[in-house]
C-alpha positions as CSV (number, residue, x, y, z in Angstrom):
1,X,-0.2,-26.0,7.2
2,X,-0.3,-26.6,3.5
3,X,-1.1,-23.7,1.2
4,X,-4.8,-23.6,0.2
5,X,-5.9,-23.5,-3.4
6,X,-5.8,-19.8,-3.6
7,X,-2.1,-19.6,-2.8
8,X,-1.0,-22.2,-5.5
9,X,0.0,-20.6,-8.8
10,X,-1.7,-21.9,-11.9
11,X,0.2,-22.3,-15.1
12,X,-0.9,-19.9,-17.8
13,X,0.3,-18.6,-21.1
14,X,2.6,-15.7,-20.7
15,X,3.6,-12.8,-23.0
16,X,6.6,-10.6,-22.7
17,X,4.5,-7.6,-22.2
18,X,2.4,-9.3,-19.7
19,X,5.5,-10.4,-17.7
20,X,6.8,-6.8,-17.5
21,X,3.3,-5.6,-16.5
22,X,3.4,-8.2,-13.7
23,X,6.6,-6.6,-12.5
24,X,4.9,-3.3,-12.1
25,X,1.7,-4.7,-10.4
26,X,-0.7,-2.2,-12.0
27,X,-3.8,-3.6,-10.3
28,X,-2.2,-3.6,-6.9
29,X,-1.0,0.0,-7.4
30,X,-4.4,1.3,-8.4
31,X,-5.1,2.1,-4.7
32,X,-1.8,4.0,-4.6
33,X,-3.0,6.2,-7.5
34,X,-6.5,6.6,-6.0
35,X,-4.9,7.7,-2.7
36,X,-2.7,10.2,-4.5
37,X,-5.8,11.7,-6.3
38,X,-7.6,11.9,-2.9
39,X,-4.6,13.9,-1.5
40,X,-4.7,16.2,-4.6
41,X,-8.4,16.9,-4.3
42,X,-8.3,17.4,-0.5
43,X,-5.4,19.9,-0.9
44,X,-7.7,21.9,-3.1
45,X,-6.2,21.0,-6.3
46,X,-7.7,22.8,-9.3
47,X,-10.1,20.2,-10.9
48,X,-10.0,22.2,-14.1
49,X,-6.2,21.9,-14.3
50,X,-6.6,18.5,-16.1
51,X,-3.0,18.3,-17.2
52,X,-1.5,18.8,-13.8
53,X,-3.8,16.1,-12.3
54,X,-3.1,13.8,-15.3
55,X,0.7,14.2,-15.0
56,X,0.5,13.6,-11.2
57,X,-1.5,10.4,-11.8
58,X,0.9,9.2,-14.5
59,X,4.0,10.1,-12.5
60,X,2.7,8.4,-9.3
61,X,1.7,5.2,-11.2
62,X,5.1,5.0,-12.9
63,X,7.0,5.4,-9.6
64,X,4.7,2.9,-7.8
65,X,5.3,0.4,-10.7
66,X,9.0,0.9,-10.5
67,X,9.0,0.4,-6.8
68,X,7.1,-2.9,-7.3
69,X,9.6,-4.0,-9.9
70,X,12.6,-3.1,-7.7
71,X,11.0,-5.1,-4.8
72,X,10.8,-8.1,-7.0
73,X,14.4,-7.8,-8.2
74,X,15.6,-7.7,-4.6
75,X,13.3,-10.6,-3.5
76,X,13.7,-12.8,-6.6
77,X,15.3,-15.6,-4.7
78,X,12.9,-15.5,-1.8
79,X,10.0,-15.5,-4.3
80,X,11.1,-18.9,-5.6
81,X,10.4,-20.4,-2.1
82,X,6.8,-19.1,-1.8
83,X,3.8,-20.8,-3.3
84,X,2.1,-17.5,-4.1
85,X,5.1,-15.9,-5.8
86,X,7.1,-18.7,-7.4
87,X,5.4,-18.1,-10.8
88,X,6.4,-14.5,-11.0
89,X,8.4,-13.5,-14.0
90,X,11.8,-13.7,-12.4
91,X,11.5,-16.8,-10.2
92,X,10.0,-18.6,-13.2
93,X,12.9,-17.6,-15.4
94,X,10.8,-15.6,-17.9
95,X,12.6,-12.2,-17.1
96,X,16.2,-11.8,-16.2
97,X,17.1,-9.6,-13.2
98,X,19.1,-7.3,-15.5
99,X,16.1,-6.7,-17.7
100,X,13.8,-6.2,-14.6
101,X,16.3,-3.8,-13.0
102,X,16.4,-1.8,-16.3
103,X,12.6,-1.8,-16.4
104,X,12.3,-0.6,-12.8
105,X,14.9,2.1,-13.4
106,X,13.1,3.4,-16.5
107,X,9.7,3.5,-14.8
108,X,11.0,5.2,-11.8
109,X,13.1,7.8,-13.6
110,X,10.2,8.5,-16.0
111,X,7.7,8.9,-13.1
112,X,10.0,11.3,-11.2
113,X,10.6,13.4,-14.3
114,X,6.8,13.5,-15.1
115,X,6.0,14.6,-11.5
116,X,8.7,17.2,-11.5
117,X,7.9,18.6,-14.9
118,X,4.1,18.1,-14.9
119,X,3.4,19.0,-11.2
120,X,6.3,20.3,-9.1
121,X,9.6,19.3,-7.6
122,X,8.1,18.7,-4.2
123,X,5.8,16.0,-5.4
124,X,8.7,14.3,-7.2
125,X,10.8,14.5,-4.0
126,X,8.1,12.9,-1.9
127,X,7.8,10.2,-4.5
128,X,11.5,9.6,-4.4
129,X,11.4,9.3,-0.6
130,X,8.5,6.9,-1.0
131,X,10.6,4.7,-3.4
132,X,13.8,4.8,-1.4
133,X,12.2,4.0,1.9
134,X,10.2,1.1,0.3
135,X,13.0,-0.5,-1.8
136,X,16.1,0.4,0.3
137,X,14.8,0.2,3.8
138,X,11.6,-1.8,4.1
139,X,12.3,-4.6,1.7
140,X,15.6,-5.7,3.2
141,X,14.4,-5.2,6.7
142,X,11.7,-7.9,6.2
143,X,14.4,-10.5,6.8
144,X,15.8,-8.8,9.9
145,X,12.8,-7.7,12.0
146,X,9.1,-8.0,12.3
147,X,9.1,-4.2,12.8
148,X,9.5,-4.0,9.0
149,X,5.7,-4.1,8.8
150,X,5.5,-0.7,10.7
151,X,8.4,0.7,8.7
152,X,6.8,-0.4,5.4
153,X,3.6,1.5,6.4
154,X,5.6,4.8,6.1
155,X,6.2,4.7,2.3
156,X,2.7,3.1,1.9
157,X,1.2,6.1,3.6
158,X,2.9,8.7,1.3
159,X,0.8,8.5,-1.9
160,X,-1.8,11.0,-0.6
161,X,1.1,13.3,0.4
162,X,2.4,13.1,-3.2
163,X,-1.0,14.3,-4.4
164,X,-1.2,17.0,-1.7
165,X,2.3,18.3,-2.7
166,X,1.3,18.3,-6.4
167,X,-1.7,20.4,-5.7
168,X,-0.4,22.8,-3.0
169,X,3.4,22.8,-3.6
170,X,3.6,22.5,0.2
171,X,2.9,20.0,3.0
172,X,0.5,21.6,5.5
173,X,-1.3,20.0,8.4
174,X,-3.9,18.3,6.2
175,X,-1.3,16.2,4.3
176,X,-0.1,14.7,7.6
177,X,-3.7,13.9,8.6
178,X,-4.1,11.9,5.4
179,X,-0.7,10.2,6.0
180,X,-1.8,9.2,9.5
181,X,-5.0,7.6,8.2
182,X,-3.3,5.5,5.6
183,X,-0.4,4.6,7.9
184,X,-2.8,3.1,10.5
185,X,-5.0,1.5,7.9
186,X,-2.1,-0.4,6.4
187,X,-1.1,-2.2,9.6
188,X,-4.2,-4.4,10.1
189,X,-4.2,-4.9,6.3
190,X,-0.6,-6.1,6.3
191,X,-1.0,-8.2,9.4
192,X,-4.0,-10.0,7.9
193,X,-1.9,-10.8,4.8
194,X,1.0,-12.0,7.0
195,X,-1.3,-14.3,8.9
196,X,-2.8,-15.8,5.7
197,X,0.6,-16.5,4.2
198,X,2.6,-17.1,7.3
199,X,3.9,-20.5,6.1
200,X,5.1,-19.0,2.8
201,X,6.8,-16.2,4.7
202,X,8.5,-18.6,7.0
203,X,9.8,-20.7,4.1
204,X,11.3,-17.5,2.5
205,X,12.9,-16.4,5.8
206,X,10.7,-13.2,6.2
207,X,10.5,-12.4,9.9
208,X,6.9,-11.4,9.9
209,X,5.1,-11.3,13.2
210,X,3.1,-14.4,12.6
211,X,6.3,-16.2,11.8
212,X,8.2,-15.3,15.0
213,X,5.0,-15.7,17.2
214,X,3.1,-18.5,15.6
215,X,0.2,-18.6,18.1
216,X,-1.1,-15.3,16.5
217,X,-1.9,-13.5,19.7
218,X,0.5,-10.6,19.1
219,X,-0.7,-10.5,15.5
220,X,-4.3,-10.3,16.5
221,X,-3.7,-7.8,19.3
222,X,-1.8,-5.4,17.1
223,X,-4.4,-5.7,14.4
224,X,-7.1,-4.6,16.9
225,X,-5.0,-1.9,18.4
226,X,-4.1,-0.3,15.1
227,X,-7.7,-0.6,13.8
228,X,-9.0,1.1,17.0
229,X,-6.4,3.9,16.7
230,X,-7.5,4.5,13.1
231,X,-11.0,5.5,14.3
232,X,-10.1,8.8,16.0
233,X,-7.4,9.6,13.4
234,X,-10.0,9.0,10.6
235,X,-12.2,11.6,12.3
236,X,-9.5,14.3,12.3
237,X,-10.3,15.7,8.8
238,X,-13.6,17.0,10.3
239,X,-11.9,18.2,13.5
240,X,-9.4,20.3,11.6
241,X,-12.0,21.7,9.2
242,X,-11.3,19.7,6.1
243,X,-14.7,17.8,6.0
244,X,-18.2,18.2,7.3
245,X,-20.4,16.3,9.6
246,X,-21.5,13.7,7.0
247,X,-17.9,12.5,6.7
248,X,-17.5,12.3,10.4
249,X,-20.5,10.1,10.8
250,X,-19.6,7.9,7.9
251,X,-15.9,7.6,8.9
252,X,-17.0,6.6,12.4
253,X,-19.3,3.9,11.1
254,X,-16.6,2.6,8.8
255,X,-14.1,2.6,11.6
256,X,-16.3,0.6,13.9
257,X,-16.9,-1.9,11.1
258,X,-13.2,-2.2,10.5
259,X,-12.5,-2.7,14.3
260,X,-15.2,-5.4,14.4
261,X,-13.5,-7.3,11.6
262,X,-10.2,-7.0,13.5
263,X,-11.8,-8.2,16.7
264,X,-13.4,-11.2,15.1
265,X,-10.0,-12.1,13.6
266,X,-8.5,-11.6,17.0
267,X,-11.0,-14.0,18.6
268,X,-10.6,-16.8,16.1
269,X,-7.3,-16.3,14.5
270,X,-8.5,-18.2,11.5
271,X,-7.5,-17.7,7.8
272,X,-11.1,-17.2,7.0
273,X,-11.4,-14.2,9.3
274,X,-8.0,-12.9,8.3
275,X,-9.3,-12.8,4.7
276,X,-12.4,-11.0,5.9
277,X,-10.2,-8.4,7.6
278,X,-8.1,-8.1,4.4
279,X,-11.0,-7.7,2.1
280,X,-12.7,-5.3,4.5
281,X,-9.5,-3.2,4.4
282,X,-9.5,-2.9,0.7
283,X,-13.2,-1.8,0.8
284,X,-12.7,0.6,3.7
285,X,-10.1,3.0,2.2
286,X,-11.8,3.7,-1.1
287,X,-15.1,4.3,0.7
288,X,-13.4,6.6,3.1
289,X,-11.8,8.6,0.2
290,X,-15.3,8.9,-1.4
291,X,-16.8,10.2,1.8
292,X,-13.9,12.6,2.3
293,X,-14.0,14.0,-1.1
294,X,-17.8,14.1,-1.3
295,X,-18.1,16.0,2.0
296,X,-15.0,18.3,1.9
297,X,-15.5,21.8,3.2
């Protein structure tokens, strides 16, 4: 299958600042920051402590940007083989790997310092675990096993835990409820992406599930299973006393809609329905955070 028009990079004017910004992926990491803020608020973080919240946001954003840059350094050769990534700064030769590595290191170190000094050491420690598991475990595992998708969901689910740690200076039951929600949410999200770009991943040697099982049955089945598992876990905030009835009803409706998108994808296994599942996932999580924060007890 040839890549569709949306996967083919378009030549554009590049600036040095823009290239380094592309390494940090600020737009992609916006949801990471939002999730950290949700964790902070749900932990009962003092909304009037503007500086603590601000430092938490800045520190989380810096570490997330550093993790994205480290990922691109590690995968720079693979990125040259994929249509959707070959125009990134390093594959296109606009940024050297040495400069990118220095940039990633500065962002990460700065973010950890900001979290430690502006919030607390625990939030910095969780952020470090997030970075290490993402860059040192998940990224290299992508070329060894399709299980990397599940492993990658662990660091991806830690941002709300960073926010919780920043607010509470501890990790109580609620932080792990939020972790569970984001962990399960990511899997249909990632599987949809993997199906859309399966040819790209195959060319780069990434052993994503759609690459090793091209008929898509396992991909679809797992997307449905994880989306279905998300429904009861997403209701847990009410069951443990974090939110009220309004959240419970809203989360249940959102969960059913998410499952419906996964089932539709499972029935057709088309790129169109994979995109619907992907876009549905990026709408689902912010709406869930809004419901949760708006109806917290």
